[in-house]
N, C-alpha and C positions, 0 to 999 in steps of 0.2 A: 323775532317772535312777537306775537300780539298779546301776550299775557299782561295782565295788570294795566290795561290802558285806562287812562282817566276818561271821564265822561266827555271832556272836550276833545280828546284824541279820537274817541269813537264817533263823535258827531262830525268831526272833520273828515274822517274816513268815509262815513256814510254820505256826506255831502259830495265828496269827490266821486264816489261811485254813482250817485244820482246824476251829477253833471255829465259824466261819461255816458251813462245810459241814455240820457236825453239826447246828447249829440249823436250817438250811434243810431238811435231810433229815428231821429230827424234825417240822418243820411239815408237810412233804409227807405223812409217814407217819401224821399224826393222823387222816386220813380213810380210809375203807374202800378206795377206789381207790388212793390214795397209798400206803397200807400194802402193798397187793398189789404195787405197782410196786417199792417198797423191798425187799420180800421177794425179788422176782425179781432185783434187783440183787445181793443177798447170795448167792443161789443161783448166779447166772451168773458171778460173779467168782472162778471157780476156774480156775487155770492148767491143772491136770491133772485130768481126770475119767476115772475107770475105767481108769486106766493108759494113756490115749491116748498120752502121751509119757512117756518115761523119761529124766529129766535125767542119769542116770548118777550115779556117786559124787560127782563135782564138776560141778555144772551150769555151763554156759557163762554169760558175762556177760549176754546178752540174756534167757536163761531166769531167771536170778537177779533181774534188774531187773523183769521181769514179775511174778515172785512177790512181790517187795517191794511193787509197786503194788497187786497183788491183796490182799495182807495189809492194806495201809493202807485200801483201799476197804472191806474186811470190818470193820476196826476202826471206821471212821466210821459205817457203816450200823448196826453193833451198838450203838455209843454212842447213836445217834439213836433206835433202837428202845427201848433202855433208858430214855432220857429220856422218851419218850412213855408208857411204862408207869409211870414214877415220877410224872409229872404226873397221869395217870389215877388212880393210887392216892391222891394228895393231894386231887384233886377229889372223889373218892368219900368220903374221910375227912371232908372239910369238909361234904359233903352229908349224911353220916350223923350228924355232930355238930351240924348246924344245928337249932335249936329249931323245933318244929312250931308253925305258927300256930294260934291258937285263935280260930275264928270262931263263937263261941257267943253 
């Protein structure tokens, strides 16, 4: 059971979930259709678009909570897309550095 978890235990669990979500999102974004889906997630995860809502000087709790959730989603998606780019660069570098076969 997860009752009475210490702050450290909660933080550890949240970090594990975040790592898993980044890895899964990166896996999805590795393909063309998956990348389009992840890009839509990033674009659609905005609390306020074109000044639809004005939270005022001090946003209420629900607005602030939604903004925190949107910020985390943005962070996860951005980390996943950066991971896909990094893996692509590594694969390209390995491919460029691979010796050409000589079939002579």
